[in-house]
C-alpha positions in Angstrom: -15.8 -51.4 -56.5 -16.0 -51.7 -52.7 -13.0 -51.8 -50.5 -12.5 -53.7 -47.5 -12.4 -50.5 -45.5 -15.9 -49.6 -46.6 -15.0 -47.0 -49.1 -16.3 -47.1 -52.7 -14.4 -46.5 -56.2 -15.9 -46.0 -59.4 -13.7 -45.7 -62.3 -11.1 -47.8 -64.4 -8.3 -49.9 -63.3 -5.1 -50.6 -64.9 -2.9 -53.3 -63.5 -5.0 -53.4 -60.5 -4.4 -49.6 -59.9 -7.0 -46.7 -60.3 -6.2 -44.9 -63.4 -7.9 -42.0 -65.2 -11.2 -40.5 -64.0 -13.0 -41.6 -61.2 -14.8 -41.1 -58.0 -13.8 -42.3 -54.5 -16.4 -42.1 -51.8 -15.4 -42.9 -48.4 -17.6 -44.5 -45.8 -18.0 -41.3 -44.0 -19.7 -39.8 -46.9 -16.9 -37.3 -48.1 -15.6 -38.0 -51.7 -13.1 -37.3 -54.3 -14.1 -36.7 -57.8 -11.3 -36.3 -60.4 -8.3 -38.1 -62.2 -6.4 -40.8 -60.7 -2.8 -41.7 -61.6 -0.9 -44.9 -60.4 -3.7 -45.5 -57.7 -3.5 -41.8 -56.2 -5.5 -38.8 -56.9 -3.5 -36.5 -59.2 -4.9 -33.7 -61.4 -5.1 -29.8 -61.8 -8.8 -29.7 -61.3 -10.5 -32.1 -58.9 -13.2 -32.1 -56.2 -12.9 -33.0 -52.7 -16.3 -32.8 -50.4 -16.8 -33.3 -46.7 -19.0 -32.0 -43.9 -16.2 -29.7 -43.3 -14.9 -28.1 -46.3 -15.4 -28.1 -50.2 -12.3 -28.1 -52.3 -11.7 -27.7 -55.9 -8.3 -27.6 -57.5 -5.1 -29.5 -58.0 -4.4 -32.6 -56.3 -1.1 -35.0 -56.2 -0.3 -38.1 -54.3 -3.9 -37.9 -52.6 -3.2 -34.3 -51.2 -4.0 -30.6 -52.3 -1.3 -29.6 -54.6 -1.2 -26.6 -57.1 -3.7 -23.8 -57.4 -7.2 -24.5 -55.5 -10.2 -23.0 -53.7 -11.4 -24.3 -50.2 -14.5 -23.2 -48.7 -15.5 -24.2 -45.2 -18.3 -23.2 -42.9 -16.4 -20.0 -41.6 -13.4 -19.6 -44.0 -12.6 -19.7 -47.6 -8.7 -19.9 -49.0 -8.0 -19.2 -52.7 -4.2 -19.8 -53.6 -1.5 -22.5 -54.1 -0.8 -25.7 -51.9 2.2 -27.9 -51.8 1.8 -31.4 -50.5 -1.5 -30.4 -48.7 0.1 -27.3 -47.0 -0.9 -23.6 -47.9 1.9 -21.7 -49.6 0.5 -18.5 -50.6 -2.9 -17.0 -51.3 -5.9 -15.3 -49.7 -7.3 -16.5 -46.8 -10.7 -15.2 -45.4 -12.5 -16.2 -42.1 -15.3 -15.3 -39.7 -15.7 -15.8 -36.0 -19.4 -16.3 -36.9 -20.6 -19.0 -39.1 -22.9 -17.9 -42.4 -21.8 -14.2 -42.2 -22.6 -12.3 -45.1 -19.1 -10.9 -45.4 -15.7 -12.2 -43.9 -14.4 -10.2 -40.9 -10.8 -11.1 -41.6 -8.8 -11.3 -44.7 -5.2 -12.3 -45.1 -3.0 -12.1 -48.3 0.3 -13.5 -48.3 2.8 -16.6 -47.5 2.3 -19.3 -45.3 4.8 -21.7 -43.6 5.0 -25.4 -43.3 2.1 -25.4 -40.7 0.1 -23.2 -42.9 0.5 -20.3 -40.5 1.1 -16.7 -41.8 4.5 -16.1 -42.5 6.7 -13.7 -44.2 5.3 -10.3 -46.1 1.3 -10.2 -46.2 -1.6 -8.0 -45.8 -4.2 -8.6 -42.9 -7.6 -6.9 -43.1 -9.0 -6.7 -39.7 -12.3 -5.4 -38.1 -10.6 -2.2 -36.9 -8.0 -1.5 -39.9 -5.3 -3.0 -41.9 -1.9 -4.2 -41.5 0.8 -4.7 -44.2 4.5 -6.2 -43.1 5.9 -9.1 -41.9 4.4 -12.1 -40.2 6.0 -15.1 -38.2 4.3 -18.2 -36.9 0.9 -16.7 -37.7 1.3 -13.4 -36.0 2.5 -9.8 -36.7 6.1 -10.1 -36.1 8.7 -7.6 -37.7 8.5 -4.5 -39.5 5.0 -3.2 -40.5 2.4 -0.6 -41.0 -0.9 -0.5 -39.5 -3.8 1.7 -40.9 -6.7 2.3 -38.7 -10.0 3.0 -39.9 -10.0 6.1 -38.1 -7.1 7.4 -40.4 -4.4 6.9 -37.6 -1.5 5.2 -38.8 1.4 3.1 -36.9 4.7 2.4 -38.6 7.3 0.4 -36.8 8.2 -2.9 -35.2 5.9 -5.6 -33.7 6.8 -8.9 -31.6 4.1 -11.5 -31.4 1.1 -9.4 -32.7 2.1 -6.4 -30.1 3.9 -2.8 -30.9 7.3 -3.6 -29.6 10.6 -1.9 -30.6 10.7 1.3 -32.4 7.7 3.0 -33.9 5.8 6.1 -34.5 1.8 6.9 -34.4 0.7 9.4 -37.0 -2.7 11.6 -36.8 -5.1 11.6 -39.7 -3.2 14.8 -41.1 0.0 12.8 -41.1 1.5 14.5 -38.0 3.6 12.8 -35.6 1.3 11.8 -32.1 4.2 9.7 -30.8 7.5 8.6 -31.9 9.8 6.6 -29.8 10.0 2.9 -27.9 7.2 0.6 -27.5 6.7 -2.6 -25.3 3.8 -4.9 -25.1 1.8 -2.6 -27.5 2.3 0.9 -25.4 4.9 3.5 -25.6 7.8 2.3 -23.0 11.1 4.4 -22.9 12.4 7.0 -24.7 9.9 8.9 -27.1 8.6 12.2 -28.0 5.5 14.0 -29.1 4.8 17.1 -31.3 3.0 19.7 -29.2 0.2 22.3 -30.5 3.1 24.8 -31.5 4.8 22.2 -33.7 7.7 21.6 -31.3 9.5 18.3 -30.4 8.7 17.3 -26.7 10.8 14.5 -25.4 10.1 12.4 -22.6 10.0 9.2 -20.9 7.3 6.8 -21.1 5.9 3.8 -19.0 3.1 1.7 -20.0 1.5 4.3 -22.2 1.9 7.1 -19.6 4.4 10.2 -19.8 6.3 10.0 -16.6 7.5 13.4 -16.7 4.1 14.8 -17.3 2.9 12.6 -14.1 5.9 14.0 -12.0 5.1 17.7 -13.1 1.3 17.4 -11.8 
């Protein structure tokens, strides 16, 4: 049955409303294939397809709801939705379309705008961050394990190391521990020298100020 909008519905009606299995094809070519209840898409396993994404999973009130898998040209999400918003799951994406493997993988929770939020794990090209997120960014306490074996444990503010934090070498010895700002050592901190002694100093933008003055 064609609608005034130009969309096409194939299925069963009850009292003038779509009910049961059916297919709704939009005039732009995208479509929904699944169950209808009281004229709305509602099922635990339906399919939505468009030029941008392909989704298989739950629907409620014409939106993604419950568990589902969404695939696009440069991303994939497997997790739970509530009223069309991502709640928790695994989100994979690329900066280049049709890559053989994904460059980034996030596992965790999302806020009402589908941004990373709360505790989660982010796999990036240079390493893995595990900790707190806010508004889609690393924010709060966390640990970053670099592919080289170096590890940072401490505070983040809007994706940058800021607050108190410690850098560990591959052998788990301390490379630097202290205050950070804008991703660099700033303020009071210390290093461990070759003899195992703790050497305290003041830092500015990643540079040991006392060492500069001595030289």
